[in-house]
Wavefront OBJ file of the C-alpha trace (Angstrom):
o trace
v 43.096 -1.274 -54.424
v 42.085 -4.877 -54.090
v 43.984 -7.630 -52.402
v 43.407 -11.297 -53.247
v 44.505 -14.172 -51.023
v 44.202 -17.777 -52.172
v 44.110 -20.856 -49.958
v 43.365 -24.558 -50.195
v 46.181 -25.815 -52.250
v 48.162 -28.966 -51.327
v 49.104 -32.472 -52.318
v 46.404 -34.806 -53.419
v 46.347 -38.191 -55.172
v 45.067 -38.680 -58.656
v 41.304 -38.909 -58.619
v 41.111 -36.801 -55.507
v 39.545 -33.378 -54.820
v 40.525 -29.998 -53.595
v 38.654 -26.785 -52.989
v 40.433 -23.492 -53.481
v 39.285 -20.229 -52.017
v 40.056 -16.701 -52.942
v 39.213 -13.882 -50.475
v 39.113 -10.338 -51.779
v 39.597 -7.281 -49.556
v 39.777 -3.602 -50.230
v 37.629 -1.842 -52.835
v 35.545 -4.831 -53.960
v 32.146 -4.730 -55.537
v 29.720 -7.454 -56.426
v 29.952 -6.693 -60.113
v 33.509 -7.718 -60.380
v 34.403 -10.638 -62.667
v 36.477 -13.362 -60.964
v 38.625 -16.046 -62.537
v 41.102 -18.768 -61.703
v 44.318 -19.175 -63.785
v 47.021 -21.787 -63.355
v 50.634 -22.070 -64.369
v 52.407 -25.322 -64.510
v 56.237 -25.594 -64.470
v 57.787 -24.317 -67.741
v 54.308 -23.492 -69.224
v 52.378 -20.366 -69.853
v 49.703 -19.233 -67.429
v 46.306 -20.417 -68.639
v 42.702 -19.493 -67.859
v 40.861 -22.236 -65.917
v 37.454 -20.772 -65.132
v 35.566 -17.486 -64.985
v 32.418 -16.407 -63.130
v 30.564 -13.138 -63.654
v 28.665 -11.177 -61.113
v 25.441 -12.881 -62.235
v 26.855 -16.300 -61.922
v 27.579 -17.121 -65.548
v 30.534 -19.461 -65.890
v 33.089 -20.526 -68.436
v 35.639 -23.317 -68.212
v 38.749 -24.421 -70.104
v 38.041 -27.593 -72.029
v 40.590 -29.491 -70.032
v 38.701 -28.941 -66.750
v 35.082 -28.772 -67.909
v 33.028 -31.345 -66.055
v 35.607 -31.797 -63.298
v 36.013 -28.256 -61.861
v 33.313 -25.870 -60.636
v 33.798 -22.195 -60.024
v 31.470 -20.307 -57.615
v 31.294 -17.158 -55.593
v 29.859 -15.757 -52.399
v 29.525 -12.016 -52.830
v 28.600 -11.568 -49.231
v 31.953 -12.939 -48.244
v 33.851 -11.467 -51.200
v 35.099 -14.972 -51.960
v 35.419 -17.108 -54.996
v 35.867 -20.896 -54.986
v 37.256 -23.482 -57.259
v 36.027 -27.027 -56.530
v 38.346 -29.435 -58.294
v 37.300 -33.103 -58.661
v 38.816 -36.089 -60.438
v 42.192 -34.445 -60.291
v 44.952 -35.541 -62.712
v 48.732 -35.201 -62.572
v 48.469 -32.687 -65.362
v 46.423 -30.403 -63.062
v 49.542 -29.792 -61.002
v 50.253 -26.085 -61.104
v 50.204 -22.838 -59.107
v 46.638 -21.590 -59.149
v 46.004 -17.916 -59.161
v 42.923 -15.831 -58.393
v 42.209 -12.988 -60.804
v 39.694 -10.205 -60.454
v 38.453 -7.506 -62.817
v 37.013 -4.536 -61.047
v 33.638 -3.549 -62.515
v 33.935 0.090 -61.498
v 37.140 0.864 -63.475
v 38.379 -2.336 -65.236
v 41.537 -2.632 -63.174
v 42.829 -6.148 -62.776
v 44.278 -7.811 -59.729
v 46.119 -11.077 -59.106
v 46.663 -13.113 -56.006
v 50.009 -14.632 -55.165
v 48.867 -18.165 -55.912
v 48.503 -21.516 -54.215
v 50.237 -24.685 -55.227
v 48.275 -27.764 -56.210
v 50.279 -31.004 -56.652
v 48.521 -34.113 -57.986
v 50.736 -37.173 -57.426
v 50.693 -40.612 -56.005
l 1 2 3 4 5 6 7 8 9 10 11 12 13 14 15 16 17 18 19 20 21 22 23 24 25 26 27 28 29 30 31 32 33 34 35 36 37 38 39 40 41 42 43 44 45 46 47 48 49 50 51 52 53 54 55 56 57 58 59 60 61 62 63 64 65 66 67 68 69 70 71 72 73 74 75 76 77 78 79 80 81 82 83 84 85 86 87 88 89 90 91 92 93 94 95 96 97 98 99 100 101 102 103 104 105 106 107 108 109 110 111 112 113 114 115 116 117
């Protein structure tokens, strides 16, 4: 089993920045793929960014150039640096992990990001 705990959400003004963290505990391995998803009110959950164990990254077009995903395998932690935030970035952000050893998937409980003046 793997547990994921997100932190770093909050209220920020448009144009501001936030850094989200996701700490994994339990049966974690460096080969796991980690992602961030988000879900805005009355909208479907969407993929924001993904990072592989080798550091390859992919981003949703809506955040490319503004958000950066990274990871520290020694700390079992993934990060999402969010810059130039817009009101439409307001959502609950979820950490997601795919275990390399068996393909099982895990979700965190989410952290709320609100972009508003």
